[in-house]
C-alpha positions as CSV (number, residue, x, y, z in Angstrom):
1,X,-0.1,-0.1,0.0
2,X,1.6,3.1,-1.0
3,X,2.2,6.0,1.7
4,X,-0.3,9.3,0.8
5,X,-0.1,12.4,1.4
6,X,-2.4,15.4,3.1
7,X,-2.9,17.2,-0.1
8,X,-2.7,20.5,2.3
9,X,0.6,19.8,4.2
10,X,3.2,22.2,3.0
11,X,6.3,20.3,2.0
12,X,9.9,21.4,3.1
13,X,11.3,23.6,0.4
14,X,14.4,22.0,-1.5
15,X,17.8,23.4,-1.3
16,X,17.4,25.5,-4.4
17,X,14.1,26.8,-3.1
18,X,15.5,28.2,0.1
19,X,18.6,29.3,-1.5
20,X,16.4,31.1,-3.9
21,X,13.9,32.4,-1.0
22,X,16.5,33.5,1.0
23,X,18.9,35.3,-1.8
24,X,18.7,39.2,-1.2
25,X,18.0,41.9,-4.0
26,X,21.5,43.3,-4.8
27,X,21.7,46.7,-6.7
28,X,23.1,45.8,-10.1
29,X,24.9,49.2,-10.2
30,X,26.5,48.7,-6.8
31,X,27.6,45.1,-6.7
32,X,31.5,45.0,-6.7
33,X,33.1,42.0,-5.5
34,X,35.9,43.9,-3.7
35,X,33.0,45.9,-1.6
36,X,33.8,46.1,1.9
37,X,30.2,46.9,3.3
38,X,26.7,46.6,2.5
39,X,24.1,49.5,2.5
40,X,20.5,48.0,3.1
41,X,17.9,50.1,2.0
42,X,14.1,50.3,3.6
43,X,12.8,48.2,0.7
44,X,15.8,45.4,1.2
45,X,18.0,46.1,-1.3
46,X,21.7,45.5,-0.8
47,X,24.3,47.9,-2.2
48,X,27.5,46.6,-1.5
49,X,30.1,49.2,-1.5
50,X,33.2,50.8,-0.3
51,X,33.8,52.5,3.0
52,X,36.2,54.9,1.4
53,X,34.2,56.8,-1.1
54,X,31.3,56.4,1.9
55,X,33.8,57.8,4.7
56,X,35.4,61.0,2.0
57,X,31.7,61.9,1.0
58,X,30.0,62.0,4.4
59,X,31.0,62.9,7.8
60,X,28.0,61.0,9.2
61,X,28.9,57.8,7.2
62,X,32.6,58.2,8.4
63,X,31.3,58.2,12.2
64,X,28.9,55.3,11.6
65,X,31.7,53.2,10.2
66,X,33.6,53.5,13.2
67,X,31.3,51.8,14.9
68,X,31.9,47.8,14.7
69,X,29.0,46.4,12.5
70,X,27.8,42.9,12.4
71,X,29.0,40.4,10.0
72,X,26.9,38.2,7.7
73,X,27.0,35.6,5.0
74,X,24.7,36.6,2.0
75,X,24.5,34.2,-0.4
76,X,27.5,32.4,0.1
77,X,29.9,34.9,-1.4
78,X,30.5,37.6,1.1
79,X,30.8,38.0,5.0
80,X,30.3,41.5,5.2
81,X,28.9,43.9,7.7
82,X,25.5,45.3,6.9
83,X,24.1,48.8,7.5
84,X,20.3,49.5,7.5
85,X,19.2,52.9,6.1
86,X,15.8,54.3,6.0
87,X,16.1,55.6,2.5
88,X,14.6,53.6,-0.4
89,X,16.7,51.9,-3.4
90,X,15.9,54.9,-6.0
91,X,16.7,57.4,-3.2
92,X,20.1,55.1,-2.1
93,X,21.2,54.5,-5.7
94,X,20.8,58.3,-6.7
95,X,23.1,59.4,-3.5
96,X,25.6,56.9,-4.5
97,X,25.9,57.6,-8.1
98,X,26.6,61.2,-6.8
99,X,29.3,60.0,-4.5
100,X,31.1,57.7,-6.7
101,X,33.0,59.4,-9.6
102,X,31.2,58.2,-12.3
103,X,29.6,59.6,-15.1
104,X,26.1,59.7,-15.5
105,X,24.7,61.3,-12.4
106,X,21.0,61.4,-11.4
107,X,18.7,63.7,-13.4
108,X,15.9,65.6,-10.9
109,X,12.8,66.0,-13.4
110,X,10.4,66.3,-10.5
111,X,9.5,68.3,-7.2
112,X,9.1,65.2,-5.1
113,X,12.3,63.7,-6.3
114,X,14.4,66.8,-5.5
115,X,12.5,66.8,-2.0
116,X,13.6,63.2,-1.1
117,X,17.5,63.9,-2.3
118,X,17.9,66.9,-0.3
119,X,16.4,65.5,3.2
120,X,18.9,62.3,2.6
121,X,21.9,64.6,1.4
122,X,21.1,66.8,4.5
123,X,20.7,64.0,6.8
124,X,24.1,62.3,5.9
125,X,25.9,65.8,5.3
126,X,27.0,65.0,2.1
127,X,28.3,68.1,0.4
128,X,28.8,66.9,-3.0
129,X,25.2,65.7,-3.5
130,X,23.6,69.3,-1.8
131,X,26.2,71.2,-4.3
132,X,24.5,69.2,-7.1
133,X,21.2,69.4,-6.0
134,X,21.8,73.1,-5.5
135,X,23.0,73.5,-9.1
136,X,19.7,71.4,-10.2
137,X,17.5,74.4,-8.9
138,X,18.2,76.4,-12.1
139,X,15.7,78.6,-14.0
140,X,14.3,76.0,-16.1
141,X,13.3,73.5,-13.3
142,X,12.1,76.1,-10.9
143,X,10.0,78.0,-13.5
144,X,8.3,74.7,-14.5
145,X,7.6,74.2,-10.8
146,X,7.7,77.3,-9.1
147,X,5.0,76.9,-6.4
148,X,6.0,73.2,-5.7
149,X,9.6,74.5,-5.5
150,X,8.5,77.3,-3.2
151,X,6.5,75.0,-0.7
152,X,9.0,72.2,-0.7
153,X,12.0,74.8,0.2
154,X,10.0,76.6,2.6
155,X,9.1,73.4,4.4
156,X,12.7,71.9,4.4
157,X,13.7,75.1,5.7
158,X,11.1,74.7,8.5
159,X,11.2,70.9,9.3
160,X,14.8,70.0,8.1
161,X,16.8,73.5,8.5
162,X,17.5,72.9,4.7
163,X,17.8,76.9,3.7
164,X,18.5,77.6,-0.1
165,X,17.7,81.2,-0.3
166,X,18.8,81.6,-4.1
167,X,16.2,79.1,-4.9
168,X,13.5,80.2,-2.7
169,X,13.9,83.7,-4.1
170,X,13.8,82.7,-7.8
171,X,10.9,80.7,-7.2
172,X,9.2,83.9,-5.6
173,X,10.2,86.2,-8.0
174,X,8.9,84.1,-10.8
175,X,5.7,83.6,-9.5
176,X,5.1,87.4,-8.6
177,X,6.2,89.1,-11.8
178,X,5.0,86.7,-14.4
179,X,1.5,85.5,-15.2
180,X,1.4,82.5,-12.8
181,X,-2.1,82.2,-11.6
182,X,-1.9,82.0,-7.8
183,X,-5.8,82.1,-7.3
184,X,-5.9,78.8,-9.2
185,X,-2.5,77.0,-8.5
186,X,-2.0,73.3,-9.7
187,X,-3.3,71.1,-7.2
188,X,-0.1,69.1,-7.7
189,X,2.2,71.7,-6.2
190,X,0.3,72.3,-3.0
191,X,1.7,69.5,-1.1
192,X,4.3,71.4,1.1
193,X,2.9,74.9,0.8
194,X,1.2,76.3,3.9
195,X,-2.2,78.6,3.6
196,X,-0.2,81.4,5.1
197,X,2.6,81.4,2.5
198,X,0.3,81.0,-0.6
199,X,-1.7,84.3,1.4
200,X,1.6,86.2,1.7
201,X,2.3,85.4,-2.3
202,X,-1.2,86.5,-3.1
203,X,-0.9,89.7,-1.4
204,X,2.7,90.4,-2.3
205,X,1.7,89.6,-6.5
206,X,-1.3,92.2,-5.8
207,X,0.9,94.8,-4.3
208,X,3.6,94.6,-6.9
209,X,1.4,94.8,-9.5
210,X,0.1,97.9,-8.0
211,X,3.6,99.6,-7.6
212,X,4.4,98.8,-11.6
213,X,1.4,100.5,-12.3
214,X,2.3,103.5,-10.4
215,X,5.7,103.7,-12.0
216,X,3.3,104.0,-15.3
217,X,1.3,106.6,-14.1
218,X,1.3,109.4,-16.5
219,X,3.5,112.4,-15.1
220,X,3.4,115.1,-17.6
221,X,4.8,113.7,-20.9
222,X,4.4,116.8,-23.5
223,X,1.3,116.4,-26.0
224,X,2.3,117.2,-29.5
225,X,0.5,119.9,-31.0
226,X,-2.2,117.9,-32.6
227,X,-3.2,116.4,-29.1
228,X,-3.1,119.8,-27.6
229,X,-5.3,121.0,-30.2
230,X,-8.0,118.2,-30.0
231,X,-7.9,118.5,-26.2
232,X,-6.4,115.1,-25.0
233,X,-4.9,115.3,-21.5
234,X,-2.2,113.2,-22.5
235,X,-0.4,112.4,-26.0
236,X,-2.3,109.8,-27.6
237,X,0.6,107.2,-27.8
238,X,1.0,107.3,-23.9
239,X,-2.4,104.9,-22.9
240,X,-1.2,102.9,-25.7
241,X,1.9,102.3,-24.8
242,X,1.3,101.8,-21.0
243,X,-1.1,99.4,-21.8
244,X,0.7,97.3,-24.2
245,X,3.6,97.5,-21.3
246,X,1.6,96.2,-18.6
247,X,0.4,93.2,-20.4
248,X,3.6,92.4,-21.8
249,X,4.9,92.8,-17.6
250,X,2.3,90.4,-16.3
251,X,3.5,88.1,-19.2
252,X,6.7,87.8,-17.8
253,X,8.5,89.9,-20.2
254,X,11.5,91.6,-19.0
255,X,11.9,95.6,-18.1
256,X,14.4,95.9,-21.3
257,X,11.6,94.4,-23.7
258,X,9.2,96.8,-22.9
259,X,11.7,100.0,-22.8
260,X,12.9,98.9,-26.0
261,X,12.7,101.2,-29.2
262,X,11.1,99.0,-31.2
263,X,8.1,98.2,-28.5
264,X,7.5,102.0,-27.8
265,X,7.8,103.1,-31.6
266,X,4.9,100.1,-32.2
267,X,2.8,101.9,-29.7
268,X,3.5,105.4,-30.9
269,X,2.7,104.3,-34.7
270,X,-0.5,102.6,-34.1
271,X,-2.4,105.6,-32.8
272,X,-4.1,107.8,-35.3
273,X,-1.7,111.0,-34.6
274,X,1.0,112.1,-37.2
275,X,2.7,114.2,-35.0
276,X,3.3,111.9,-31.7
277,X,6.4,110.8,-32.8
278,X,7.5,114.4,-32.0
279,X,5.9,113.9,-28.7
280,X,7.8,110.7,-28.2
281,X,11.2,112.2,-29.3
282,X,11.1,115.0,-27.1
283,X,13.8,115.3,-24.9
284,X,11.6,115.6,-21.5
285,X,9.9,112.4,-22.8
286,X,13.1,110.3,-23.2
287,X,14.3,111.6,-19.8
288,X,11.0,110.7,-18.1
289,X,11.2,107.2,-19.9
290,X,14.5,106.6,-18.7
291,X,13.5,107.6,-15.0
292,X,10.5,104.8,-15.5
293,X,12.7,102.3,-16.8
294,X,15.8,102.8,-14.0
295,X,12.6,102.4,-11.3
296,X,11.2,99.4,-12.6
297,X,14.6,97.7,-13.1
298,X,15.4,98.3,-9.3
299,X,12.0,96.9,-8.6
300,X,12.2,94.1,-10.6
301,X,15.5,92.7,-9.4
302,X,15.4,93.8,-5.7
303,X,11.7,93.9,-4.6
304,X,11.7,97.7,-3.8
305,X,11.1,100.4,-5.8
306,X,12.7,103.3,-3.4
307,X,10.0,105.3,-2.5
308,X,7.2,102.2,-2.8
309,X,9.6,100.0,-0.7
310,X,7.1,100.1,2.1
311,X,4.4,98.2,0.1
312,X,6.8,95.7,-0.8
313,X,9.1,95.6,2.0
314,X,9.1,91.7,2.4
315,X,8.2,90.5,-1.2
316,X,11.9,88.9,-1.7
317,X,12.3,87.6,1.7
318,X,13.5,83.7,1.7
């Protein structure tokens, strides 16, 4: 009579199955046979790396590696100390790629990526990574995600003491000076932004636009003979130019653009007055336009416009 087995009973794993189940997941990129330590990510991926690179890049790793680590047998190949870290495979891989002197450094394309890398680099005090990330906060990245970057950096400043004033100022300036709609922000960029910071941005943007409009207030540009005889209070070209300039600035154009001769001449020649050319070319008009440009450039770069400073005393704060 043959021996029967309970169909529900679990058989002991074969040696091959046990070996397979116990084999750790090893990073393909960081699997050097000459490694002398293993970093294990929060999702259980082993990175077989070299103490020398870690210690040179990070004071935290340097101190950590001075503490004796437990030896372990991994897949019958290496008996190396293992250090468990709280970072995921993706974050740890990126940090190590910056640390190692290899080509092909990570590319940061999302705000969430930037945040996780900054937090980890700050935690381990890895200067080379912090410098690379600061370099990555260029206008093309910041201006693509201005509110997300601003909220992230403000949150990191409060929670992790990571202060990156240039990037904060860049994001703030872009939102205030451009057509970015703070009243209807992309939901995806609100993750780290506080209501207080959003309200501050909205109020500051309103104040900034008010100051720009005040700079463009009419102040005695002389009328041409035709406009004077017609009883116009200003030369006809002025309101047209002012309207065009304010619209262009709201769209994010630079002061140099709205004060370029071609931009101004286009407004002068768009009105039905043949004599307005003379009003525009008048020395008094040119001096006044130069003064306006000086005020606007100063406001654009510094967040204050001389006599308007009280209204915008904190627009450039970081």
